[in-house]
Every structure is written in C-alpha cells, then in structure tokens.
C-alpha positions as CSV (number, residue, x, y, z in Angstrom):
1,M,-18.3,14.0,-1.2
2,Q,-20.1,15.3,-4.1
3,L,-19.5,18.8,-5.7
4,S,-21.4,20.3,-8.5
5,G,-22.0,23.7,-9.7
6,V,-20.6,26.8,-8.6
7,L,-18.1,26.4,-5.9
8,F,-18.4,29.6,-2.8
9,F,-15.0,31.0,-1.9
10,P,-16.4,32.9,1.2
11,V,-13.7,35.8,2.2
12,T,-12.6,36.0,6.0
13,P,-14.4,38.9,7.8
14,F,-12.3,41.0,10.5
15,G,-13.3,42.9,13.0
16,A,-12.9,45.8,14.2
17,G,-10.0,44.9,16.5
18,G,-8.5,43.0,14.2
19,G,-10.1,39.4,14.6
20,V,-11.9,36.8,12.6
21,D,-15.2,37.9,12.9
22,A,-17.3,34.6,13.1
23,G,-20.7,35.9,13.2
24,A,-20.2,38.3,9.7
25,L,-18.2,35.7,8.3
26,A,-22.1,32.8,9.3
27,E,-24.1,36.1,7.1
28,H,-21.8,36.1,4.4
29,V,-22.2,32.1,4.1
30,R,-25.9,32.3,4.6
31,A,-26.1,34.4,2.2
32,G,-24.6,32.8,-0.2
33,L,-26.3,29.8,0.4
34,A,-29.8,31.2,-0.9
35,H,-27.8,31.2,-4.2
36,G,-27.3,27.2,-4.5
37,P,-24.0,27.0,-4.7
38,G,-23.1,22.9,-4.7
39,G,-20.2,23.6,-2.1
40,V,-18.4,26.0,0.2
41,F,-14.3,26.1,0.5
42,V,-13.6,28.5,4.2
43,A,-9.8,29.5,5.2
44,C,-9.0,29.3,1.4
45,G,-7.0,31.3,-0.6
46,T,-10.4,33.7,-1.0
47,G,-10.2,33.7,2.4
48,E,-7.0,34.6,3.6
49,F,-5.5,31.0,4.3
50,P,-2.0,32.4,4.9
51,S,-2.5,35.0,7.1
52,L,-4.7,33.5,9.4
53,S,-3.5,31.6,13.2
54,A,-4.1,28.3,14.1
55,A,-7.1,29.0,16.5
56,E,-8.5,31.3,14.0
57,H,-8.7,29.0,11.2
58,D,-10.6,26.6,13.5
59,L,-12.8,29.3,14.9
60,A,-13.3,29.9,10.0
61,V,-14.0,26.5,9.5
62,R,-16.6,26.2,12.8
63,T,-18.4,29.0,12.1
64,A,-18.9,27.9,8.3
65,V,-19.5,24.0,8.7
66,T,-22.3,25.2,11.6
67,A,-23.7,28.2,9.0
68,V,-23.9,25.5,7.2
69,A,-25.4,22.7,8.3
70,G,-25.5,20.0,6.5
71,A,-26.9,21.9,3.2
72,V,-23.4,21.0,0.7
73,P,-20.2,20.1,1.4
74,V,-17.7,22.1,3.2
75,V,-14.4,22.5,2.6
76,A,-11.3,23.8,4.6
77,G,-8.4,25.1,2.9
78,A,-4.7,23.5,4.6
79,G,-0.7,23.7,3.6
80,G,2.0,25.0,3.6
81,P,4.6,24.2,6.5
82,L,4.0,20.2,6.8
83,G,3.7,20.7,11.0
84,A,1.2,23.5,10.2
85,A,-1.1,21.3,8.0
86,L,-1.2,19.0,10.0
87,E,-2.4,20.9,12.2
88,Q,-5.4,22.1,10.0
89,A,-6.7,19.0,8.4
90,R,-6.6,17.3,12.1
91,Q,-8.7,20.6,13.1
92,A,-10.7,21.0,9.9
93,A,-11.7,17.1,10.2
94,D,-12.6,18.0,14.1
95,A,-14.5,20.6,13.1
96,G,-17.0,18.8,10.3
97,A,-15.5,19.5,7.8
98,D,-16.2,17.2,4.3
99,G,-12.9,17.6,2.9
100,L,-9.5,19.8,2.6
101,L,-7.7,21.8,0.2
102,L,-4.4,20.9,0.1
103,M,-2.0,23.9,-1.0
104,P,1.1,24.1,-2.5
105,P,4.4,23.7,0.3
106,Y,5.9,27.3,0.1
107,L,9.2,28.2,0.1
108,A,10.7,25.0,0.6
109,Q,10.2,23.0,-3.2
110,G,11.1,19.4,-3.3
111,P,11.3,16.5,-5.9
112,G,8.8,14.3,-6.8
113,E,8.7,12.2,-4.4
114,G,8.9,14.8,-1.3
115,L,5.5,16.2,-2.8
116,R,4.0,12.7,-2.7
117,A,5.0,12.3,0.7
118,Y,4.2,15.8,1.8
119,V,0.6,15.0,0.8
120,A,0.1,11.3,2.1
121,A,0.5,12.9,5.5
122,V,-1.6,15.4,5.1
123,A,-4.2,13.4,3.8
124,G,-3.9,10.4,6.3
125,A,-3.9,12.6,9.4
126,A,-6.8,14.5,7.7
127,G,-9.1,11.1,7.4
128,I,-11.7,13.2,4.7
129,P,-11.1,13.7,1.7
130,V,-8.8,15.9,-0.3
131,I,-8.6,18.0,-3.0
132,L,-5.1,19.2,-4.5
133,Y,-4.6,23.1,-5.4
134,Q,-2.4,23.1,-8.9
135,R,-0.2,26.2,-8.5
136,G,2.7,28.3,-7.3
137,G,5.1,26.0,-7.6
138,V,3.5,22.8,-8.0
139,V,2.5,22.1,-11.4
140,L,2.0,18.4,-12.1
141,D,2.9,16.7,-15.8
142,P,0.3,13.7,-16.1
143,G,2.4,11.0,-14.7
144,A,2.7,13.1,-11.1
145,A,-0.6,13.7,-11.1
146,V,-1.4,10.0,-11.5
147,E,0.7,9.5,-8.8
148,L,-0.7,11.8,-6.5
149,A,-4.3,11.0,-7.6
150,R,-2.9,7.5,-6.7
151,I,-3.1,8.6,-2.6
152,P,-5.7,7.0,-0.1
153,G,-8.3,9.6,0.5
154,V,-7.2,12.1,-2.7
155,T,-9.8,12.4,-4.5
156,G,-9.7,16.1,-6.8
157,L,-7.5,18.7,-7.9
158,K,-8.1,22.3,-8.2
159,D,-6.0,23.7,-11.0
160,G,-4.8,27.7,-10.4
161,V,-2.5,27.7,-13.5
162,G,-4.5,27.9,-16.5
163,D,-2.1,25.4,-18.9
164,I,-5.4,23.8,-21.2
165,D,-3.3,21.5,-23.4
166,R,-1.3,20.7,-20.1
167,M,-4.4,20.3,-17.8
168,A,-6.2,18.0,-21.0
169,R,-3.3,15.7,-20.7
170,V,-3.7,15.6,-17.0
171,V,-7.5,15.0,-17.2
172,L,-7.1,12.2,-19.8
173,A,-4.3,10.6,-18.1
174,V,-6.4,10.6,-13.9
175,R,-9.6,9.5,-15.8
176,R,-8.0,6.4,-17.7
177,A,-6.2,5.5,-14.5
178,I,-8.1,6.1,-11.8
179,G,-11.5,6.3,-13.2
180,P,-14.7,9.3,-13.6
181,D,-15.0,10.1,-10.2
182,F,-12.1,12.0,-9.6
183,T,-13.1,15.7,-9.5
184,F,-11.0,18.3,-11.4
185,F,-12.2,22.2,-11.4
186,N,-11.2,25.6,-12.6
187,G,-9.8,27.7,-9.8
188,L,-8.2,30.1,-11.5
189,P,-9.0,33.8,-10.2
190,T,-11.3,34.3,-12.3
191,A,-12.3,31.2,-13.4
192,E,-15.9,32.0,-15.7
193,L,-13.5,33.9,-18.1
194,T,-11.7,30.2,-19.4
195,Q,-14.8,28.1,-18.1
196,P,-15.8,27.6,-21.6
197,A,-12.5,26.3,-22.6
198,Y,-12.3,23.8,-19.4
199,R,-16.0,22.6,-20.6
200,G,-14.0,21.7,-24.0
201,I,-11.2,19.5,-21.6
202,G,-14.0,17.8,-20.0
203,V,-14.4,20.2,-16.6
204,D,-17.3,21.8,-15.5
205,L,-17.0,22.4,-12.2
206,Y,-15.1,25.9,-11.1
207,S,-14.8,28.3,-8.2
208,S,-16.7,31.9,-8.4
209,A,-14.8,34.4,-6.9
210,V,-17.6,36.5,-7.9
211,F,-20.0,34.8,-6.4
212,C,-18.6,36.2,-2.7
213,F,-19.6,39.6,-3.8
214,A,-21.9,39.5,-6.6
215,P,-24.2,35.0,-6.7
216,E,-26.9,36.6,-8.6
217,V,-24.5,37.0,-11.6
218,A,-22.5,33.9,-11.0
219,V,-25.5,32.1,-10.7
220,A,-27.0,33.8,-14.1
221,F,-23.6,33.1,-16.2
222,R,-23.8,29.0,-14.7
223,A,-27.2,29.7,-15.8
224,A,-26.8,31.0,-19.5
225,L,-23.6,28.7,-20.5
226,D,-25.9,25.8,-19.2
227,K,-28.1,27.1,-22.0
228,G,-26.0,27.2,-24.5
229,D,-26.8,31.2,-24.3
230,T,-24.4,32.4,-25.9
231,E,-25.3,36.0,-26.4
232,L,-25.3,36.7,-22.7
233,T,-22.1,34.5,-21.2
234,G,-21.0,36.9,-24.4
235,R,-21.9,40.0,-22.2
236,L,-21.4,39.5,-19.5
237,L,-17.8,38.5,-20.7
238,A,-16.8,40.9,-22.5
239,D,-19.0,43.7,-19.8
240,F,-18.0,41.9,-16.6
241,Y,-15.5,39.3,-16.4
242,A,-12.6,40.4,-18.8
243,P,-12.3,44.7,-17.3
244,L,-12.6,43.0,-13.7
245,V,-9.8,40.4,-14.7
246,E,-7.8,43.8,-16.0
247,L,-8.9,45.3,-12.7
248,R,-7.8,42.8,-11.0
249,S,-3.9,42.4,-12.3
250,S,-3.7,45.7,-11.9
251,V,-1.6,45.8,-8.9
252,P,-0.6,41.5,-6.9
253,G,-3.2,40.6,-4.7
254,Y,-6.3,41.9,-5.6
255,A,-7.6,39.4,-6.8
256,V,-8.3,38.9,-2.6
257,S,-8.5,42.5,-2.3
258,L,-11.5,43.5,-4.6
259,V,-13.5,40.5,-3.4
260,K,-13.1,41.7,-0.1
261,A,-14.0,45.4,-0.8
262,A,-17.0,44.4,-3.6
263,V,-18.6,42.1,-0.5
264,R,-18.8,45.6,1.3
265,L,-19.9,47.6,-1.4
266,R,-23.0,45.3,-1.3
267,G,-23.6,46.2,2.1
268,L,-22.0,43.7,4.9
269,D,-19.0,44.6,6.3
270,V,-15.7,41.7,6.0
271,G,-13.3,44.4,7.9
272,P,-9.7,45.2,5.3
273,V,-7.8,42.9,4.3
274,R,-4.0,42.1,5.9
275,A,-0.8,42.7,5.4
276,P,1.3,42.0,2.5
277,L,-2.7,42.6,0.8
278,V,-3.4,46.0,0.6
279,E,-6.8,48.0,0.0
280,P,-7.8,49.0,-3.3
281,A,-6.9,52.6,-4.8
282,A,-9.8,55.0,-4.5
283,D,-10.0,54.8,-8.9
284,H,-10.0,51.4,-8.8
285,L,-12.6,50.8,-6.1
286,A,-14.4,52.9,-8.5
287,E,-13.6,50.9,-11.4
288,L,-14.9,48.1,-9.6
289,E,-18.5,49.8,-8.2
290,R,-19.0,51.0,-12.0
291,L,-18.7,47.2,-13.0
292,L,-20.5,45.7,-10.3
293,G,-23.6,47.7,-11.4
294,T,-22.9,46.8,-14.5
295,G,-22.6,42.5,-14.2
296,L,-25.7,43.5,-11.9
297,S,-27.6,45.4,-14.6
298,I,-27.2,42.5,-17.2
299,A,-27.7,39.8,-14.9
300,G,-31.0,41.3,-14.3
301,T,-32.2,40.5,-17.7
302,A,-31.3,36.9,-17.9
303,R,-34.4,34.1,-17.9
C-alpha cells in the first residue's frame, strides 16, 4: 500500500433520520478525489469513528471503496474495545479496504506486552496492512515502536502527539531496524502548521483536515511547501492555518465539528456531528467562514 501527497480524511455525513448518508459520503469522497489526495481514510477521527455502529462503519467503508474505485488506497479506521476492533478489521477487509488505521484502545490501559497483543490480534484478523495511531494513551518510545513495527502486517505509524524530539528518535530507530519502507505521517489535527518541522525529521506525509472542506487551500500549501515557496506557505500559515488552530482549540471536539461545519459552508449537506461533539457557536461559525474566505483567497494567488 503506497501512500503519497496529502491524505484525505472525509467526514461521515448523517442524514435527516440520523443515520449515515451514503450518497452524501460518496459525493464528498468523489469531490475530494478530484484534487488528487494520496489516500482516503474513511471512518477515522474526522469521520467520527467512535460514534459509528458496526453496521454504519461497514456502510461507510463500502461506500468509500466504491467511490474511490481503486484510484488511491482506502484505509478504514478500527480500534477501541478488542472485540469491536476485530469486527471492524474483518469487515473492512471484506469491503475491499486496502489498510487499517488502528486507533488506541480506550479506557483500558495495559503494559507494553498488552498493547503488542492487541495490535497483533487486529493485524492478524485484518490480513491487510495496519497503520498504528499514536495519540492519547498510546505514546511510544523508540524501543516500543520498533517492537510494534516488527508485528506482521504493521506497516506504518501516524503521529497525533506532536513531540518532535520523540518522533525523531522513533523514526531513526524504526528505519534502522525495519528499513526505509515503513510509513510515517504527521497526523496532528491541523498538520500543515507543523509539517515543516516533520519534514526536518524525514516525515513527508501528512493528513489534512483542511482537505475535507478546502482542498484548493490544502493542495496550494503542499505545492508551495514542495517548491520551497516560503512566501506563500508563510501567508497561509499566518493568516489561515494558525488562526484556524486557535479557533479549533477553543472548544473540545472542534477538530471535527469545525471541519464538518466547513463542509456544509462549501455547499454539501453532511448533517450535524454526533454527541458528545457539539456544533460550533454562531460567532465561531462566522469566524470559520471568514477564515475559509481568507484561505481560498490566498490559495487563489498560487501559481
């Protein structure tokens, strides 16, 4: 499974009756594909993974696989309680997903050998490549990362912690032990803000929440980063990404709520977020709309 460029994490639309709106999800995914993401990660954090039933998770994954039609890899979220993670892994493989993003197990915290057993069980059940998600209760030191990377089927690590010193040591240790083909990517909620630092430690891939609602901005930023256009990246970081992070940080859960609201602002009805997430307040929604206009305006100057 080869991932490249900007990674797309679609939201999960909910219809008027409260269930997953497969038609809106397919439209959302196809619209994103037109902007050339390097992979589609469905039913993950931005897709409100913790709120989905097993049947809804299966529907979301099957919908994305059909919409993508082999254009890029499709990676499905899995995780939480072991029984649920095993079911999600098997369903995702049956649906034709190319890989799994394995979320940390929630609430139950065990020692290192327990985490290894959890990862090995899910990887064995899936039979497709597994990318580990480092966040919350899962924060790996280099030795632990190497042990997990050696589990058959584990092929990558998404970092949602943002400790650059730790990640630099993890990347060096794993590449020394496993080789250069192990995949790392920056998975912070607004990854563009820190991507120059991740590039400095050899991590080129990143997920982009902005790609969900303003792929023009995400693509312009990536192109400017690749070209070394510090003027454009600086403007986008200062006037769009940094204020967006400030707004995101103002309320717990806004990393998802703002993204879904912004997709609606761009004209696709993806419904509300599910509890315990909350919708953006009116003043926050107005600020989001202003920032969206700013980002699109700056991106429109890219050459």
